[in-house]
C-alpha positions as CSV (number, residue, x, y, z in Angstrom):
1,M,0.0,0.0,0.0
2,L,1.4,3.4,-1.1
3,K,1.5,6.1,1.8
4,Q,2.2,9.6,1.5
5,K,4.1,11.4,4.2
6,L,4.6,15.1,4.8
7,Q,8.0,15.8,6.5
8,Q,9.8,19.0,7.3
9,K,13.5,18.9,7.4
10,L,15.6,21.9,8.3
11,L,18.9,22.2,6.4
12,Q,21.7,24.6,6.9
13,R,24.6,25.0,4.4
14,L,28.0,26.3,5.4
15,S,28.1,30.0,4.6
16,P,31.1,31.8,3.2
17,Q,31.8,33.4,6.4
18,Q,31.6,30.1,8.4
19,I,33.9,28.6,5.8
20,Q,36.3,31.4,6.1
21,M,36.4,31.4,9.9
22,I,37.0,27.6,10.0
23,K,40.0,27.9,7.6
24,L,41.3,31.0,9.4
25,L,41.4,29.2,12.7
26,E,43.0,26.0,11.3
27,I,46.0,27.6,9.2
28,P,49.3,28.2,10.7
29,T,51.2,31.5,10.7
30,M,52.7,31.2,7.2
31,Q,49.4,30.4,5.7
32,L,47.8,33.3,7.4
33,E,50.2,35.7,6.0
34,Q,49.5,34.4,2.6
35,R,45.7,34.4,3.1
36,I,46.1,38.2,4.3
37,K,48.1,39.2,1.1
38,R,45.5,37.5,-1.1
39,E,42.5,39.4,0.7
40,L,44.6,42.7,0.3
41,E,45.0,41.9,-3.5
42,E,41.3,41.1,-3.9
43,N,39.7,43.7,-1.8
44,P,40.7,47.4,-2.6
45,V,38.9,48.6,0.5
46,L,41.4,46.7,2.6
47,E,44.6,48.4,3.4
48,E,47.9,47.9,5.3
49,G,48.5,50.1,8.2
50,R,47.4,51.1,11.7
51,E,44.3,53.3,12.6
52,E,45.4,56.1,14.9
53,S,42.6,55.0,17.4
54,D,43.7,51.4,17.5
55,S,43.3,49.5,20.6
56,E,44.6,46.2,21.6
57,I,42.4,43.1,21.6
58,G,41.2,42.8,25.1
59,P,42.2,39.6,27.0
60,D,38.7,39.1,28.4
61,E,36.9,39.3,25.0
62,D,34.8,36.3,24.4
63,P,35.4,35.1,20.8
64,V,32.3,32.8,21.0
65,A,30.0,35.8,22.1
66,D,31.6,38.0,19.8
67,E,30.8,35.9,16.8
68,K,27.1,35.7,17.8
69,D,26.9,39.4,18.0
70,R,28.4,39.8,14.6
71,D,25.8,37.3,13.2
72,N,23.2,39.5,14.3
73,E,24.6,42.7,13.5
74,E,23.4,44.8,10.5
75,F,25.4,47.7,8.9
76,S,24.1,50.8,7.3
77,L,25.7,53.4,5.0
78,E,26.5,55.5,8.3
79,D,28.5,52.7,9.7
80,Y,31.1,53.3,7.2
81,I,31.2,57.2,6.8
82,E,31.6,57.9,10.5
83,D,35.1,58.0,11.6
84,D,34.2,57.1,15.1
85,D,32.8,53.9,14.1
86,L,36.1,52.5,13.1
87,P,37.8,52.3,16.4
88,S,39.9,49.0,16.4
89,Y,41.0,47.0,13.5
90,K,44.4,46.3,14.8
91,T,45.4,42.7,13.9
92,E,48.9,42.5,15.6
93,S,48.8,40.9,19.0
94,R,52.2,42.4,20.3
95,N,54.0,45.6,20.0
96,Y,57.8,45.7,19.1
97,S,60.2,48.7,19.0
98,K,63.4,49.0,17.4
99,D,65.3,48.6,20.8
100,D,63.6,45.2,21.4
101,K,65.6,42.1,21.1
102,R,64.7,40.3,17.8
103,E,65.0,36.5,17.8
104,E,65.1,35.1,14.3
105,I,62.2,32.9,13.5
106,P,62.6,30.1,11.1
107,F,61.0,31.0,7.7
108,S,58.8,28.3,5.8
109,T,58.4,28.2,2.0
110,G,56.6,26.0,-0.2
111,S,52.9,24.8,0.0
112,T,51.7,22.4,2.8
113,F,50.2,19.0,2.4
114,H,46.6,20.3,3.0
115,E,47.1,23.2,0.8
116,F,48.3,20.8,-1.8
117,L,45.0,18.9,-1.5
118,E,42.7,22.0,-1.6
119,A,44.5,23.2,-4.8
120,Q,43.5,19.9,-6.4
121,L,40.0,20.3,-4.9
122,G,39.7,23.6,-6.9
123,L,40.0,21.7,-10.2
124,R,36.9,19.7,-9.6
125,K,33.4,20.7,-10.7
126,L,31.6,20.8,-7.3
127,D,28.8,23.1,-6.2
128,E,29.4,25.5,-3.0
129,N,28.1,23.2,-0.4
130,Q,30.0,20.1,-1.9
131,H,33.2,22.1,-2.0
132,A,32.7,23.1,1.7
133,L,32.1,19.6,2.7
134,A,35.1,18.4,0.9
135,E,37.3,21.0,2.5
136,Y,36.1,20.0,6.0
137,L,37.0,16.3,5.1
138,I,40.5,17.6,3.8
139,G,40.9,19.3,7.2
140,N,40.4,15.9,9.1
141,I,43.0,14.1,7.0
142,D,46.1,13.6,9.2
143,E,49.7,14.2,8.4
144,D,50.3,10.7,7.3
145,G,47.5,11.1,4.6
146,Y,44.8,9.2,6.3
147,L,41.3,10.0,7.3
148,R,41.1,8.1,10.7
149,R,37.8,9.5,11.7
150,E,34.6,7.7,11.0
151,L,32.3,9.3,8.5
152,E,29.6,9.1,11.1
153,S,31.5,11.0,13.6
154,I,32.2,13.8,11.1
155,V,28.5,13.9,10.2
156,D,27.8,14.4,14.0
157,D,30.6,17.0,14.3
158,L,29.0,19.1,11.4
159,A,25.5,18.8,12.8
160,F,26.3,19.7,16.4
161,S,29.3,22.0,15.9
162,L,28.2,24.0,12.7
163,N,24.6,23.2,12.5
164,V,25.3,21.7,9.0
165,T,23.3,18.7,7.7
166,A,25.1,16.0,5.8
167,T,24.8,12.3,5.3
168,E,27.5,9.6,5.3
169,E,26.7,8.9,1.7
170,E,27.3,12.5,0.6
171,L,30.7,12.4,2.6
172,L,31.7,9.1,1.0
173,E,31.0,10.4,-2.5
174,L,33.3,13.3,-1.8
175,L,36.0,11.1,0.0
176,R,36.1,9.2,-3.3
177,I,36.9,12.2,-5.1
178,I,39.7,13.1,-2.6
179,Q,41.2,9.6,-2.9
180,D,41.7,10.2,-6.6
181,F,44.2,13.0,-5.6
182,D,47.9,13.0,-5.4
183,P,49.7,11.7,-3.5
184,V,48.2,8.3,-4.5
185,G,46.7,6.7,-1.5
186,V,45.6,10.0,0.3
187,G,42.2,9.9,2.2
188,A,42.5,6.2,2.9
189,R,40.8,5.1,6.1
190,D,43.2,2.3,6.9
191,L,46.5,0.8,5.4
192,R,44.7,-1.7,3.5
193,E,42.7,0.9,1.7
194,C,45.7,3.0,1.3
195,L,47.7,0.2,-0.4
196,L,44.8,-0.7,-2.6
197,L,44.3,2.9,-3.9
198,Q,48.0,2.7,-4.8
199,V,48.1,-0.7,-6.5
200,R,45.1,0.1,-8.6
201,E,47.1,2.7,-10.4
202,K,49.5,0.1,-11.7
203,D,49.3,-1.9,-14.7
204,Q,46.9,-4.8,-13.8
205,E,47.9,-6.7,-17.0
206,L,51.2,-7.4,-15.2
207,P,50.9,-10.8,-13.4
208,E,52.9,-9.7,-10.2
209,I,50.6,-6.5,-10.0
210,A,47.4,-8.4,-10.5
211,L,48.5,-10.8,-7.8
212,A,49.6,-8.1,-5.4
213,T,46.1,-6.5,-5.8
214,K,44.3,-9.9,-4.9
215,I,46.5,-10.3,-1.8
216,I,45.8,-6.8,-0.6
217,R,42.1,-7.1,-1.2
218,H,41.4,-10.7,-0.1
219,H,44.3,-11.9,2.1
220,F,45.6,-8.8,3.8
221,D,45.4,-10.3,7.3
222,E,47.5,-13.2,6.2
223,F,49.9,-11.0,4.6
224,T,50.4,-8.6,7.7
225,R,50.9,-11.9,9.7
226,K,53.4,-13.3,7.3
227,H,51.2,-16.4,6.9
228,Y,52.8,-16.9,3.5
229,E,52.2,-20.8,3.3
230,K,48.4,-19.9,3.7
231,I,48.4,-17.5,0.8
232,K,50.2,-19.9,-1.4
233,N,47.8,-22.8,-0.5
234,K,44.7,-20.5,-1.1
235,L,45.9,-18.9,-4.3
236,G,47.8,-22.0,-5.8
237,I,50.8,-20.0,-6.4
238,S,54.6,-20.6,-6.2
239,D,57.3,-19.1,-4.0
240,E,58.5,-17.1,-6.9
241,D,55.1,-15.8,-7.8
242,L,54.6,-14.7,-4.1
243,K,57.9,-13.1,-3.8
244,G,57.1,-11.0,-7.0
245,A,53.7,-9.8,-5.6
246,I,55.2,-9.0,-2.2
247,D,58.1,-7.0,-3.8
248,E,55.4,-4.8,-5.5
249,I,53.5,-4.3,-2.2
250,L,56.6,-3.3,-0.5
251,K,57.1,-0.6,-3.0
252,L,54.0,1.1,-2.0
253,N,53.9,4.1,0.3
254,P,52.1,3.4,3.8
255,K,52.2,7.1,4.6
256,P,51.4,9.1,1.5
257,G,51.4,12.2,3.4
258,S,54.7,11.9,5.1
259,S,56.8,13.7,2.4
260,F,54.8,16.8,3.1
261,S,54.4,16.8,6.7
262,D,57.1,14.9,8.5
263,P,58.6,17.5,10.9
264,L,61.8,15.7,11.1
265,N,62.3,16.0,7.3
266,K,64.4,19.2,7.2
267,D,64.5,19.2,3.6
268,S,60.7,19.2,3.4
269,F,60.2,22.5,5.4
270,T,61.3,24.5,8.3
271,I,58.9,24.9,11.2
272,V,57.5,28.3,11.7
273,P,56.0,28.8,15.4
274,D,52.7,30.3,15.8
275,F,53.4,31.1,19.4
276,I,56.3,32.4,21.4
277,L,56.7,31.6,25.0
278,E,59.2,33.6,27.2
279,N,60.1,32.4,30.7
280,N,61.1,35.5,32.8
281,D,62.1,33.9,36.2
282,G,59.0,31.7,36.3
283,E,56.5,34.1,34.8
284,F,55.4,33.2,31.5
285,Q,54.7,35.8,28.6
286,I,53.0,34.2,25.5
287,S,52.6,36.0,22.2
288,L,51.6,35.2,18.7
289,N,54.3,35.3,16.1
290,S,52.9,38.2,14.1
291,R,56.2,39.8,12.8
292,N,55.3,38.9,9.0
293,T,51.6,39.6,9.5
294,P,50.5,43.1,8.3
295,E,48.1,45.3,10.3
296,L,44.9,46.0,8.6
297,R,42.6,48.9,8.3
298,L,39.6,50.0,6.2
299,S,40.6,52.5,3.4
300,K,39.6,56.2,4.3
301,T,39.5,57.0,0.7
302,Y,36.7,54.8,0.0
303,S,34.9,55.9,3.2
304,E,35.2,59.5,2.1
305,M,33.9,58.7,-1.4
306,L,30.9,57.1,0.3
307,H,30.4,60.2,2.4
308,S,30.7,62.4,-0.8
309,Y,28.1,60.4,-2.5
310,A,25.7,60.2,0.4
311,S,25.6,64.0,0.7
312,S,24.1,64.2,-2.8
313,K,21.6,61.3,-2.8
314,E,19.1,63.2,-5.1
315,K,21.7,63.9,-7.7
316,Q,23.3,60.3,-7.9
317,T,23.6,58.8,-11.3
318,R,23.3,55.1,-12.1
319,E,26.9,54.7,-12.0
320,Q,27.3,56.3,-8.7
321,K,24.6,54.1,-7.2
322,E,26.5,51.0,-8.6
323,A,29.7,52.4,-7.0
324,I,28.1,52.8,-3.6
325,T,26.8,49.2,-3.8
326,F,30.1,47.9,-4.9
327,V,31.9,49.7,-2.2
328,K,29.4,48.7,0.5
329,Q,29.8,45.1,-0.3
330,K,33.7,45.4,-0.2
331,L,33.5,47.2,3.1
332,D,31.2,44.6,4.5
333,S,33.8,42.0,3.4
334,A,36.8,43.9,4.7
335,K,35.2,44.6,8.0
336,W,34.3,41.0,8.5
337,F,37.7,39.9,7.6
338,I,39.5,42.1,10.0
339,D,37.1,41.0,12.8
340,A,37.6,37.3,11.9
341,I,41.4,37.8,12.1
342,R,41.0,39.4,15.7
343,Q,38.7,36.6,16.7
344,R,41.2,34.1,15.4
345,Q,43.9,35.5,17.4
346,N,41.8,35.9,20.6
347,T,40.7,32.3,20.2
348,L,44.3,31.0,19.7
349,M,45.6,33.1,22.8
350,I,42.6,31.9,25.0
351,T,43.5,28.3,24.1
352,M,47.4,28.6,24.5
353,N,47.0,30.3,27.8
354,A,44.8,27.4,29.1
355,I,47.3,24.9,27.8
356,I,50.3,26.7,29.6
357,E,48.2,27.1,32.8
358,Y,47.3,23.3,32.6
359,Q,51.0,22.1,31.9
360,H,52.6,24.9,34.1
361,N,55.2,22.6,35.7
362,Y,56.3,21.2,32.4
363,F,56.7,24.5,30.7
364,I,59.2,25.8,33.4
365,E,62.0,23.5,32.3
366,G,60.5,21.3,29.6
367,D,60.9,18.1,31.6
368,E,58.7,15.6,29.8
369,T,58.2,13.6,32.9
370,L,56.1,16.6,34.3
371,L,53.6,16.5,31.4
372,K,50.2,15.8,32.8
373,P,47.5,13.8,30.9
374,M,45.6,16.3,28.9
375,I,42.9,15.7,26.4
376,L,41.0,18.2,24.2
377,K,38.0,18.2,26.6
378,D,40.2,19.4,29.4
379,I,41.0,22.6,27.5
380,A,37.6,22.9,26.1
381,D,36.2,23.0,29.7
382,R,38.7,25.7,30.7
383,T,38.1,27.8,27.8
384,G,34.3,27.4,27.3
385,L,35.1,26.6,23.7
386,D,34.0,23.5,21.6
387,I,36.3,20.5,21.3
388,S,36.1,20.9,17.6
389,T,37.5,24.6,18.1
390,I,40.4,23.3,20.3
391,S,41.2,20.5,17.8
392,R,41.5,23.2,15.0
393,V,43.8,25.4,17.1
394,A,45.9,22.4,18.0
395,N,46.2,21.1,14.4
396,S,49.4,22.2,12.5
397,K,50.5,24.8,15.2
398,Y,53.8,25.1,16.9
399,I,55.1,27.0,19.9
400,Q,58.7,28.3,20.4
401,T,59.9,27.7,24.0
402,H,63.2,28.3,25.8
403,F,63.9,24.6,25.4
404,G,62.6,24.0,21.8
405,I,59.8,24.1,19.3
406,F,57.0,21.8,19.7
407,P,53.7,21.0,18.0
408,L,50.7,21.7,20.1
409,K,49.5,18.2,19.7
410,Y,52.6,17.1,21.7
411,F,51.0,18.5,24.9
412,F,47.9,16.2,24.6
413,S,47.9,12.6,25.8
414,E,45.6,10.3,27.7
415,G,45.9,9.4,31.2
416,L,46.3,6.2,33.4
417,Q,46.5,5.5,37.0
418,T,49.1,3.6,38.9
419,E,48.6,1.3,41.9
420,S,48.8,4.2,44.2
421,G,46.1,6.0,42.4
422,E,48.5,8.6,40.7
423,E,47.5,9.7,37.4
424,V,50.3,9.4,34.7
425,S,50.5,10.4,31.0
426,S,50.3,7.9,28.3
427,R,53.5,9.2,27.0
428,E,55.3,8.0,30.1
429,I,53.9,4.5,29.4
430,K,55.1,4.6,25.8
431,K,58.5,5.4,26.9
432,I,58.6,2.5,29.1
433,L,57.2,0.3,26.4
434,F,59.9,1.5,23.9
435,E,62.7,0.8,26.3
436,C,61.4,-2.7,26.9
437,I,61.3,-3.6,23.3
438,E,64.7,-1.9,22.5
439,N,66.3,-4.2,25.3
440,E,64.4,-7.3,24.5
441,E,65.9,-10.5,23.1
442,K,65.4,-10.3,19.6
443,R,65.5,-14.1,19.0
444,K,62.5,-14.1,21.3
445,P,60.6,-10.7,21.3
446,L,58.2,-9.7,24.0
447,T,54.5,-10.3,23.3
448,D,51.9,-7.7,24.2
449,D,50.8,-10.0,27.1
450,K,54.4,-10.1,28.5
451,L,54.6,-6.3,28.0
452,A,51.4,-5.8,29.8
453,S,52.7,-8.1,32.7
454,I,55.8,-5.9,32.9
455,L,54.1,-2.8,33.2
456,Q,51.7,-4.2,35.8
457,E,54.9,-5.3,37.7
458,K,55.9,-1.7,37.6
459,G,52.6,-0.5,39.1
460,Y,50.8,0.6,35.8
461,H,47.3,-1.0,35.4
462,I,47.3,-1.5,31.6
463,A,45.4,-4.2,29.6
464,R,47.0,-6.0,26.7
465,R,44.8,-4.3,24.0
466,T,45.9,-0.9,25.4
467,V,49.6,-2.1,25.1
468,A,48.9,-3.1,21.4
469,K,47.4,0.4,20.8
470,Y,50.4,2.2,22.2
471,R,52.8,-0.1,20.4
472,E,51.0,0.7,17.0
473,Q,51.1,4.4,17.8
474,L,54.9,4.1,18.2
475,N,55.1,2.3,14.8
476,I,56.4,-0.9,16.4
477,P,55.3,-4.2,14.8
478,V,53.9,-7.2,16.7
479,A,56.5,-9.6,18.3
480,R,56.7,-12.1,15.5
481,M,57.5,-9.3,13.1
482,R,60.3,-8.1,15.3
483,K,61.9,-11.6,15.5
484,E,65.4,-11.8,14.3
485,L,67.6,-15.0,13.7
């Protein structure tokens, strides 16, 4: 029986302003400089320079509340022609004089991994909403080139954090497009998919390539466990056939994004810190690295032109009316951009101050053993910001301290309890695991069960599956793969 049903569904798409704010929050210092330069080139109303009545961004400003106020704000012509209405458009977070000690900051050149992916996205024919969702997916791809978050979780993140409705099917369709980008294998959700994406680009007419594809697709578990006899028996192949296929598999790249994002690869890029931390006798002074970021203001020339046109409304020609409309649109865009930069800086400073306060003992000397367990929710609770916002701030950002330069992700780790009830960082557990495996008898490597027992003897309550997770995060293979003759 055919039934008709009337259903209402509220959909909200990402607005250009939302997209811009998300991107500004995610990008590091070098990309911000490039983004500002592009805005200056595209918008004649935006200029470099400081307004005479500039004031600093207040430390107590609430970026979340500010954003809500802006969403409800409407501008009229008078907003642009009154000088007193342009009080504060300073975008630099710290003042310097010629007498200040200038520490040289490493300078980065070239495009980043995510910029490279976004550039390829621009070549695809997508509507505005598809493009926005695809950019969001790219933002969730990690530095190895993997999308490790479930699509269902991303759908929830879009709905609860941005009020944007999307389905898993929509995201999967866009992910398939991204998986067609360079480097080959990008956007995979696990190692098997990553290798499949790469091997499918090879000549399947070659026997060794066809066999390698079959092994990855249908016998991947046996391959990773080195159960070669099982593979030979199931496929009815010889040792020589198997060796040829395995040689092809070993040529594939398990981390397609690594050439862009490995911070230890000095030939790839030089790290530019986003924050600079100074320790003055135990008192911390944190600032944004803004030396290469120009200050911004609205053009007085265009404001005066609007004032002139507004004083003679009755005599306006069609061309003058079109000019007024154009300039008002550009002023809207420029004012929003300046405000968005200020909000970005405020959000970054609020987040970084919360991290420093949480890890105060560590930042005094940089002693890794003093790092407390800390997750995104801890900082979100302290700042009142969303977890997704904290995640974007921590992504691809670095801080320069008196003991080195570190990615913000370095300070986040899970926590475990010892027998005495003391909470310790998972980083400490990983350090012990690494030392145990480094000193093991290579003819008889330690299994995950044995490693769990050793940790329990040391007072750490940890399950075997947790040992396996930490071992994988350290890129250490299972015991049978570490065995040496």
